C-alpha positions in Angstrom: 89.5 -25.2 -91.3 86.9 -22.4 -88.7 87.8 -21.6 -85.6 83.9 -22.7 -85.1 85.4 -26.3 -86.1 88.2 -26.0 -84.3 86.6 -25.7 -81.0 83.8 -29.0 -82.3 87.4 -30.8 -82.9 88.3 -30.3 -79.7 85.7 -31.1 -78.1 85.3 -34.1 -79.6 88.6 -35.2 -78.9 88.4 -34.3 -75.5 85.4 -36.8 -74.8 86.8 -39.4 -76.9 89.7 -38.7 -74.3 87.4 -38.6 -71.2 85.2 -41.7 -72.6 88.2 -44.0 -73.4 88.7 -46.8 -70.6 92.2 -46.2 -67.9 94.7 -47.9 -68.6 94.8 -51.4 -67.0 96.7 -52.5 -63.7 99.7 -53.9 -63.7 98.6 -57.0 -62.3 101.6 -59.0 -59.8 101.9 -62.2 -58.7 102.5 -62.6 -54.8 103.1 -66.6 -53.6 102.7 -66.7 -50.6 101.8 -69.2 -47.4 98.7 -70.7 -45.7 100.4 -71.7 -43.3 102.3 -69.0 -41.6 100.2 -66.9 -39.5 99.5 -64.3 -38.1 102.3 -63.4 -41.2 100.5 -64.9 -44.1 98.1 -68.4 -43.8 94.2 -69.0 -45.3 91.2 -68.0 -44.0 89.0 -70.7 -44.2 85.9 -68.4 -44.0 87.0 -66.5 -46.6 88.7 -69.3 -48.7 91.7 -66.5 -49.4 95.3 -66.2 -48.0 95.6 -63.4 -45.4 98.2 -62.0 -42.6 100.8 -59.8 -42.2 102.7 -59.8 -45.2 99.2 -60.0 -47.7 98.3 -56.6 -46.3 101.1 -55.4 -46.7 102.0 -56.4 -50.4 98.4 -55.0 -51.4 100.0 -51.9 -49.5 102.6 -51.1 -51.1 100.9 -52.1 -54.3 98.3 -49.3 -53.7 101.0 -47.1 -52.9 103.6 -48.2 -56.2 101.2 -49.2 -58.8 99.5 -51.8 -58.8 97.4 -55.0 -58.1 98.6 -57.6 -56.1 97.1 -61.2 -57.4 98.4 -63.2 -54.1 98.9 -66.8 -55.4 99.2 -70.0 -52.6 102.1 -72.6 -52.4 103.8 -73.9 -49.6 107.7 -71.9 -48.5 109.7 -74.8 -50.3 107.8 -73.7 -53.7 107.9 -70.1 -53.1 111.7 -69.3 -54.7 111.9 -72.1 -57.4 108.3 -70.2 -58.4 110.3 -67.1 -58.2 113.0 -67.6 -59.8 110.9 -70.0 -62.6 108.4 -66.0 -63.5 105.4 -68.1 -61.7 105.4 -65.0 -59.0 106.5 -61.9 -59.1 107.1 -61.4 -55.6 107.5 -63.1 -53.0 105.2 -61.7 -49.6 105.9 -64.1 -46.3 107.8 -65.2 -42.4 111.0 -65.4 -45.2 114.7 -64.3 -43.7 116.6 -62.7 -45.6 119.9 -65.1 -45.9 122.5 -64.9 -47.5 122.1 -67.8 -48.7 118.8 -66.9 -50.9 120.5 -63.1 -51.5 123.1 -65.4 -54.3 120.1 -67.0 -55.7 116.9 -63.5 -55.1 117.1 -59.8 -54.2 115.8 -58.0 -51.2 113.8 -55.2 -50.1 115.0 -53.0 -46.7 114.0 -55.7 -43.8 110.1 -55.4 -43.0 109.8 -57.1 -39.7 113.3 -59.0 -37.4 113.0 -61.8 -35.3 114.4 -65.4 -34.2 113.5 -69.0 -34.3 110.6 -70.0 -30.8 111.3 -74.0 -28.7 108.0 -74.8 -28.1 107.6 -78.8 -26.0 104.4 -80.2 -24.4 102.7 -78.6 -21.8 104.2 -82.1 -18.8 107.9 -81.4 -19.8 108.8 -78.4 -17.0 111.8 -78.4 -18.3 113.7 -74.7 -17.9 116.0 -74.7 -21.5 117.5 -71.5 -22.2 120.0 -73.3 -24.9 119.6 -75.4 -27.4 123.0 -77.3 -25.5 119.4 -78.5 -22.6 118.5 -80.2 -25.7 121.2 -81.9 -26.5 120.7 -86.3 -28.1 117.2 -85.4 -28.5 114.9 -85.6 -31.3 113.2 -81.8 -32.6 111.7 -80.5 -35.3 111.8 -77.6 -37.6 110.0 -76.6 -41.2 111.2 -77.9 -44.8 113.1 -75.0 -46.7 113.5 -72.7 -43.0 116.8 -70.9 -42.0 116.5 -73.9 -38.5 116.9 -76.2 -40.1 120.0 -76.1 -41.4 121.7 -73.8 -38.0 119.7 -76.9 -36.2 122.1 -79.7 -38.6 125.2 -77.6 -38.2 125.3 -77.6 -34.0 125.6 -81.8 -34.1 124.1 -81.4 -30.8 120.6 -83.2 -31.6 120.0 -87.3 -31.9 117.3 -86.5 -34.7 116.5 -83.0 -37.1 112.9 -83.8 -38.5 111.9 -82.3 -40.7 107.6 -80.5 -41.5 106.1 -79.5 -43.8 104.8 -77.4 -42.3 104.7 -75.2 -38.3 101.2 -76.6 -37.6 102.7 -80.0 -38.0 104.9 -79.5 -36.7 103.1 -78.6 -33.2 100.6 -81.4 -34.0 103.6 -84.1 -33.3 105.1 -82.1 -29.4 101.4 -81.3 -28.6 100.5 -85.8 -29.4 103.8 -86.2 -27.6 105.1 -87.6 -31.0 108.2 -84.9 -31.2 110.3 -84.1 -28.0 110.8 -80.4 -28.9 109.3 -78.3 -32.6 111.9 -74.9 -33.5 109.8 -72.0 -35.5 109.5 -68.6 -36.3 107.9 -66.9 -33.3 106.1 -64.6 -34.2 104.1 -67.7 -36.0 104.0 -70.1 -32.3 103.0 -67.7 -30.2 100.0 -67.0 -32.6 98.5 -70.4 -33.2 99.1 -71.5 -29.8 97.5 -67.6 -28.5 93.9 -69.3 -30.4 94.1 -72.3 -28.4 95.1 -74.6 -30.6 98.0 -77.1 -29.3 96.5 -77.7 -26.2 98.8 -79.7 -24.6 101.8 -77.5 -25.7 104.1 -75.0 -24.2 106.3 -71.5 -25.6 109.9 -71.4 -23.7 109.7 -68.4 -22.4 113.0 -68.4 -21.0 114.3 -69.6 -24.4 117.2 -67.4 -25.8 116.6 -67.6 -29.6 120.0 -68.1 -31.4 119.3 -68.2 -35.9 118.2 -64.1 -35.5 116.8 -63.0 -38.9 114.8 -60.2 -41.1 112.1 -60.8 -42.3 112.0 -59.3 -46.4 109.8 -59.2 -49.8 111.8 -60.5 -51.7 111.9 -60.2 -55.7 113.4 -61.6 -59.2 117.3 -60.3 -59.1 116.7 -58.9 -63.1 113.5 -56.8 -61.5 116.1 -54.1 -59.9 113.3 -50.9 -61.0 110.4 -53.3 -59.1 112.3 -53.3 -56.3 113.0 -49.9 -56.4 109.3 -49.3 -55.9 108.8 -51.4 -53.3 112.2 -49.9 -51.3 110.1 -46.2 -51.9 106.7 -47.8 -51.1 107.6 -49.5 -47.6 109.6 -46.4 -46.1 106.5 -43.8 -47.1 104.6 -47.4 -45.2 106.6 -47.3 -42.2 107.4 -43.2 -42.2 103.7 -43.2 -42.1 102.9 -45.6 -39.3 101.2 -47.9 -42.2 103.5 -51.1 -41.0 102.9 -50.1 -37.1 99.1 -50.0 -37.4 99.7 -53.6 -39.9 101.6 -54.8 -37.3 99.0 -54.0 -34.3 96.2 -55.8 -36.4 98.1 -59.0 -36.1 98.7 -59.4 -32.4 102.5 -57.7 -33.9 104.9 -54.8 -32.2 106.8 -53.4 -34.3 110.4 -54.6 -34.4 113.6 -51.8 -34.0 114.3 -52.7 -37.9 
Protein backbone atom coordinates (compact mmCIF):
# COMPACT_ATOMS: atom_id res chain seq x y z
CA UNK A 1 0.00 0.00 0.00
CA UNK A 2 1.38 3.42 -0.94
CA UNK A 3 2.14 6.05 1.66
CA UNK A 4 -0.74 8.16 0.33
CA UNK A 5 -3.18 5.28 0.72
CA UNK A 6 -1.89 4.61 4.24
CA UNK A 7 -2.59 8.23 5.16
CA UNK A 8 -6.05 8.07 3.57
CA UNK A 9 -6.82 4.86 5.50
CA UNK A 10 -5.61 6.42 8.74
CA UNK A 11 -7.75 9.53 8.17
CA UNK A 12 -10.79 7.37 7.37
CA UNK A 13 -10.26 5.30 10.53
CA UNK A 14 -9.94 8.48 12.60
CA UNK A 15 -13.13 9.88 11.09
CA UNK A 16 -14.98 6.68 11.99
CA UNK A 17 -13.64 6.82 15.54
CA UNK A 18 -14.73 10.43 15.95
CA UNK A 19 -18.20 9.81 14.51
CA UNK A 20 -18.80 6.65 16.53
CA UNK A 21 -21.14 7.28 19.49
CA UNK A 22 -19.50 7.32 22.91
CA UNK A 23 -20.28 4.26 25.02
CA UNK A 24 -23.40 4.84 27.12
CA UNK A 25 -22.83 5.41 30.82
CA UNK A 26 -23.92 2.66 33.15
CA UNK A 27 -27.31 3.46 34.69
CA UNK A 28 -27.73 2.41 38.31
CA UNK A 29 -31.12 2.34 40.02
CA UNK A 30 -31.13 4.19 43.34
CA UNK A 31 -33.84 3.44 45.92
CA UNK A 32 -35.06 6.52 47.81
CA UNK A 33 -38.15 7.28 49.91
CA UNK A 34 -40.79 9.94 49.15
CA UNK A 35 -41.26 10.96 52.81
CA UNK A 36 -37.80 11.47 54.36
CA UNK A 37 -37.41 15.23 53.88
CA UNK A 38 -34.75 16.70 53.77
CA UNK A 39 -32.85 13.47 52.98
CA UNK A 40 -35.29 12.22 50.33
CA UNK A 41 -38.81 13.39 49.49
CA UNK A 42 -41.30 13.73 46.67
CA UNK A 43 -41.18 17.23 45.19
CA UNK A 44 -44.76 17.69 44.01
CA UNK A 45 -43.76 20.58 41.70
CA UNK A 46 -41.46 18.37 39.62
CA UNK A 47 -43.02 15.00 40.59
CA UNK A 48 -39.51 13.73 41.34
CA UNK A 49 -37.60 12.56 44.40
CA UNK A 50 -35.26 15.27 45.75
CA UNK A 51 -33.12 15.82 48.85
CA UNK A 52 -29.68 15.41 50.41
CA UNK A 53 -29.18 11.75 49.48
CA UNK A 54 -30.43 12.27 45.92
CA UNK A 55 -28.02 15.18 45.40
CA UNK A 56 -25.23 13.11 46.92
CA UNK A 57 -25.94 10.03 44.78
CA UNK A 58 -26.01 12.24 41.68
CA UNK A 59 -22.64 13.82 42.54
CA UNK A 60 -21.13 10.40 43.28
CA UNK A 61 -22.39 9.18 39.90
CA UNK A 62 -20.79 12.15 38.13
CA UNK A 63 -17.47 11.47 39.85
CA UNK A 64 -17.53 7.66 39.56
CA UNK A 65 -18.80 7.58 35.97
CA UNK A 66 -22.35 6.28 36.21
CA UNK A 67 -25.84 7.75 35.81
CA UNK A 68 -28.40 7.44 38.60
CA UNK A 69 -32.06 6.61 38.11
CA UNK A 70 -34.05 7.34 41.26
CA UNK A 71 -36.64 4.70 42.18
CA UNK A 72 -39.19 5.88 44.82
CA UNK A 73 -40.32 3.33 47.41
CA UNK A 74 -41.32 2.98 51.04
CA UNK A 75 -38.49 2.78 53.57
CA UNK A 76 -39.30 -0.81 54.57
CA UNK A 77 -38.99 -1.92 50.90
CA UNK A 78 -35.46 -0.58 50.37
CA UNK A 79 -33.36 -3.53 51.56
CA UNK A 80 -35.64 -6.23 50.06
CA UNK A 81 -35.54 -4.36 46.73
CA UNK A 82 -31.74 -4.15 46.85
CA UNK A 83 -31.23 -7.84 47.64
CA UNK A 84 -33.78 -8.79 44.94
CA UNK A 85 -31.77 -6.78 42.34
CA UNK A 86 -34.65 -4.37 41.73
CA UNK A 87 -32.34 -1.48 42.67
CA UNK A 88 -28.54 -1.16 42.82
CA UNK A 89 -28.01 1.44 45.56
CA UNK A 90 -29.89 2.67 48.64
CA UNK A 91 -29.65 6.43 49.17
CA UNK A 92 -32.03 7.37 51.98
CA UNK A 93 -32.08 8.28 55.68
CA UNK A 94 -30.96 4.75 56.60
CA UNK A 95 -28.72 4.01 59.58
CA UNK A 96 -25.88 1.56 58.98
CA UNK A 97 -26.88 -0.72 61.88
CA UNK A 98 -25.23 -4.02 62.81
CA UNK A 99 -28.36 -5.96 61.82
CA UNK A 100 -28.49 -4.32 58.39
CA UNK A 101 -24.76 -4.88 57.87
CA UNK A 102 -25.44 -8.63 58.05
CA UNK A 103 -27.61 -8.29 54.94
CA UNK A 104 -26.03 -5.48 52.89
CA UNK A 105 -22.85 -3.39 52.85
CA UNK A 106 -22.61 0.31 53.64
CA UNK A 107 -20.37 3.10 52.48
CA UNK A 108 -18.30 5.32 54.74
CA UNK A 109 -20.48 7.57 56.96
CA UNK A 110 -22.42 10.42 55.38
CA UNK A 111 -24.26 11.96 58.37
CA UNK A 112 -24.73 11.15 62.07
CA UNK A 113 -27.76 11.92 64.28
CA UNK A 114 -30.24 10.40 66.74
CA UNK A 115 -33.98 10.25 67.19
CA UNK A 116 -36.06 13.33 67.91
CA UNK A 117 -39.13 13.44 70.13
CA UNK A 118 -42.36 15.20 69.14
CA UNK A 119 -45.39 15.82 71.35
CA UNK A 120 -48.52 17.97 71.05
CA UNK A 121 -47.84 21.69 71.54
CA UNK A 122 -50.39 21.65 74.35
CA UNK A 123 -48.07 19.28 76.28
CA UNK A 124 -45.61 21.60 78.05
CA UNK A 125 -43.74 18.93 80.01
CA UNK A 126 -39.94 19.08 79.70
CA UNK A 127 -39.14 15.55 78.50
CA UNK A 128 -35.43 14.71 78.81
CA UNK A 129 -35.43 10.91 78.57
CA UNK A 130 -37.67 8.08 77.39
CA UNK A 131 -38.37 7.24 81.05
CA UNK A 132 -40.37 10.48 81.24
CA UNK A 133 -42.91 8.86 78.88
CA UNK A 134 -43.22 5.57 80.79
CA UNK A 135 -46.59 3.86 80.39
CA UNK A 136 -47.70 5.92 77.39
CA UNK A 137 -48.42 5.03 73.76
CA UNK A 138 -45.70 6.26 71.41
CA UNK A 139 -45.11 5.95 67.66
CA UNK A 140 -42.19 5.23 65.31
CA UNK A 141 -41.71 4.46 61.60
CA UNK A 142 -41.76 0.88 60.32
CA UNK A 143 -38.37 -0.50 59.33
CA UNK A 144 -36.36 2.06 61.31
CA UNK A 145 -33.89 1.29 64.10
CA UNK A 146 -36.10 3.21 66.52
CA UNK A 147 -38.95 0.67 66.59
CA UNK A 148 -37.00 -2.23 68.13
CA UNK A 149 -35.03 0.10 70.40
CA UNK A 150 -38.25 1.55 71.83
CA UNK A 151 -39.88 -1.87 72.26
CA UNK A 152 -36.82 -3.30 74.02
CA UNK A 153 -37.00 -0.66 76.76
CA UNK A 154 -40.28 -2.11 78.04
CA UNK A 155 -41.23 1.42 79.09
CA UNK A 156 -44.25 2.00 76.89
CA UNK A 157 -47.75 0.55 76.99
CA UNK A 158 -47.57 0.37 73.18
CA UNK A 159 -45.20 1.31 70.37
CA UNK A 160 -47.41 2.06 67.38
CA UNK A 161 -45.75 1.50 64.01
CA UNK A 162 -46.42 3.94 61.17
CA UNK A 163 -45.67 3.74 57.44
CA UNK A 164 -44.21 7.25 57.24
CA UNK A 165 -42.98 10.06 59.50
CA UNK A 166 -45.73 12.45 58.31
CA UNK A 167 -48.23 9.82 59.50
CA UNK A 168 -46.69 10.03 62.99
CA UNK A 169 -46.78 13.83 62.90
CA UNK A 170 -50.43 13.82 61.80
CA UNK A 171 -51.49 11.68 64.76
CA UNK A 172 -49.51 13.80 67.23
CA UNK A 173 -50.93 16.96 65.60
CA UNK A 174 -54.48 15.60 65.95
CA UNK A 175 -53.92 14.53 69.57
CA UNK A 176 -54.31 10.83 68.72
CA UNK A 177 -50.75 10.01 69.83
CA UNK A 178 -48.98 11.02 73.03
CA UNK A 179 -45.51 11.18 71.46
CA UNK A 180 -43.60 10.21 68.35
CA UNK A 181 -39.95 9.25 67.79
CA UNK A 182 -38.24 9.64 64.40
CA UNK A 183 -35.13 10.93 62.64
CA UNK A 184 -34.37 14.31 64.26
CA UNK A 185 -33.43 16.18 61.04
CA UNK A 186 -36.57 14.95 59.26
CA UNK A 187 -38.84 16.01 62.13
CA UNK A 188 -37.09 19.39 62.40
CA UNK A 189 -37.36 20.06 58.66
CA UNK A 190 -41.08 19.19 58.55
CA UNK A 191 -41.83 21.50 61.45
CA UNK A 192 -39.63 24.32 60.07
CA UNK A 193 -41.79 24.29 56.95
CA UNK A 194 -44.81 25.26 59.07
CA UNK A 195 -46.46 21.86 58.72
CA UNK A 196 -48.24 20.31 61.72
CA UNK A 197 -48.82 23.54 63.65
CA UNK A 198 -49.93 21.73 66.83
CA UNK A 199 -46.72 19.68 67.19
CA UNK A 200 -43.51 20.65 68.98
CA UNK A 201 -40.05 19.12 68.82
CA UNK A 202 -38.78 18.61 72.38
CA UNK A 203 -35.54 20.60 72.64
CA UNK A 204 -34.22 19.07 75.87
CA UNK A 205 -34.68 15.44 74.83
CA UNK A 206 -31.46 13.39 74.68
CA UNK A 207 -31.45 10.76 71.90
CA UNK A 208 -30.69 7.14 72.74
CA UNK A 209 -30.41 5.56 69.29
CA UNK A 210 -27.69 7.55 67.57
CA UNK A 211 -26.69 6.25 64.16
CA UNK A 212 -24.86 7.04 60.97
CA UNK A 213 -26.55 7.41 57.60
CA UNK A 214 -24.62 5.74 54.78
CA UNK A 215 -25.20 4.49 51.24
CA UNK A 216 -26.19 0.83 50.89
CA UNK A 217 -25.11 -1.70 48.25
CA UNK A 218 -25.30 -5.47 47.81
CA UNK A 219 -22.54 -7.47 49.51
CA UNK A 220 -21.49 -8.78 46.10
CA UNK A 221 -20.92 -5.27 44.70
CA UNK A 222 -17.47 -4.66 46.22
CA UNK A 223 -16.20 -2.74 43.17
CA UNK A 224 -19.19 -0.38 43.31
CA UNK A 225 -18.68 0.14 47.05
CA UNK A 226 -15.04 1.03 46.41
CA UNK A 227 -16.03 3.61 43.80
CA UNK A 228 -18.67 5.12 46.10
CA UNK A 229 -16.22 5.41 49.00
CA UNK A 230 -13.54 6.97 46.77
CA UNK A 231 -16.06 9.53 45.51
CA UNK A 232 -17.35 10.25 49.03
CA UNK A 233 -13.81 10.97 50.23
CA UNK A 234 -13.25 13.35 47.31
CA UNK A 235 -16.62 15.10 47.75
CA UNK A 236 -16.00 15.51 51.47
CA UNK A 237 -12.51 16.93 50.90
CA UNK A 238 -13.59 19.44 48.26
CA UNK A 239 -16.57 20.72 50.28
CA UNK A 240 -19.33 19.31 48.03
CA UNK A 241 -20.97 17.30 50.85
CA UNK A 242 -20.96 20.33 53.17
CA UNK A 243 -22.60 22.41 50.42
CA UNK A 244 -25.30 19.78 49.84
CA UNK A 245 -26.06 19.62 53.57
CA UNK A 246 -26.16 23.42 53.82
CA UNK A 247 -28.55 23.60 50.85
CA UNK A 248 -31.01 21.48 52.85
CA UNK A 249 -30.55 23.32 56.16
CA UNK A 250 -28.19 20.81 57.80
CA UNK A 251 -24.70 21.14 59.24
CA UNK A 252 -21.93 18.69 58.41
CA UNK A 253 -21.65 16.10 61.19
CA UNK A 254 -18.44 15.11 62.92
CA UNK A 255 -18.37 11.82 61.04
